[in-house]
N, C-alpha and C positions, 0 to 999 in steps of 0.2 A: 728330707732335705739334709744336705751336708753341712758340716760346721762352717766350711768356707763360704757357702751360700748364705747361711744365717748371718754371718758377720759382714760379708761384702758381696752380696748378690749383684750380678750385672757388671762386675768389674773384670778386668783382664786377670789371668792367672797370677801374674806378678803382683798386681795390686791386691788380689785376694790374700796371697801369702804374706805380704807386708802387713795387711790389716789383721790377719790371724796372729802373727807374731806380736804385733803391738797390743792386741787384746789380752794377751796372757792366757787365753783359753787353750786347752789341749784336747785333742780327740782321745777317745777311750784307749787306743793302743799305746799312746804316749803316756797316759796315766798308768796303765797296767805295767808297762816295762820301764817307766820312769826315765823318759828322755824328752828333749825339747828341741824345737826348731830354733836355732841360734843365729843363723845368717841366711840371707836370701838375696840373690841378684838375678838378673836375667840370664837364664841358662845355668844357674848355680844354686845349690842349696846345701845347708849344713845342719845336721842334727847331732846332739851330744848327750851323753848319759854316763852314768857310773854303774857298771855291771856289779850286781851284788847278789845276795842270797835269793832274791826274788827271781833271778834268771838262771839259777843253777839247775843242772840235770842230776840224775842219780849217781853219776860217775865222778862227781866232784869238780866239775868245770861249768863255766857259763855255757848254756845250751847254744848250739849253732844258730838256732832261730833268732836269738837276740841280735847277733851280727847281721843276719839276713834281713831282719826287720828294719834295722837302721839303714842298711844299704838300699833296700827296696824303697824306703821313705825318701832318702836323699836323691836317688835317681828319679823317682816319680815326681818329686817336687821341683827338681831341676827342669824337667819337661813341663810341669804345670806352669812354671814361671814364664814359659814362652807361648802359652796358649791365649787365644782371643776369648772374650767373654762368652761366646757361644760354643766353646769347645770344652771337652773333658778328655780324660785318658784312663786307660786301665793297663796294668802290667800283663804282657803276654808271656814273657819269659824272663827269668832272673837266674843268672849263673854266678854262683859264689865260689870263690877259692879262699880257703882258710890257710893263713900263713903262720899264725902263732895262736896258741890257746889263750882264751880270756879267762881270768879268774877274778875274784873279789879284790885281789891285790893289784890288778892291772890299772886301776884308777880310771880317770875320766877318758872316754874315747870319743872320737869325732868322726862322723861319717860325712864325707864330702862328695857330692854328686855333681856331675857336669854333663850337659847335653853334648853328644858327639855330632849327631845330625838329627834334623826334624823335617818331616815332609807333611803332605796333606793327610796321610793315613797312618804313618808309622814314625816312631821316634826311637833313637838309640842313645843310651846314656851309659856312663861308667861311674863307679863309685869306689872310694877307698876308705877303710876304717882304720884310723890312726890313733895311737896313744898320744898323750901330751908330750911324751919324749920323742915323738916322731916315728916310733915303731909301727910297722904295718901289720895289722892283725888279720885283715881280710880285704879282698877286693871283689868287685862284681861288674858284670856287664848286664844291661837290661834292654829288652825290646818292649816297646809300649805301643798300644793301639790308640791313635788319636781319633776321637769321635765327636760328632756334632751333638749338642744337647737337644 
């Protein structure tokens, strides 16, 4: 069972995300990479975190997977917020463009995801990873499969 179902089973995706945020509980990936769901609205979701040593790769920068994970999360949850109680989703494709390197000195970053379109079987979302100073670190487009539970 998913954490969203444990907290808010039978509710719409938007209601589940609001309940998850209010609960203060975090899924394992958010604990491992130390980021949080900070904002949610219908068709919109924001995750934030501070990249640090826990996300570094051997070449002395934050691993690209850190940005990709935040972008996948914000795009996926933006779509989740538009789903009915009997629907779920999974990411089919995530395309990430890296605009600026992340380091431990980058400070807090914010991944903002928005639904572009959503249909019966597929959804499309886009995300932007921004610093508190407005700098764009990465952007993404995502294709997601909408499924019946």
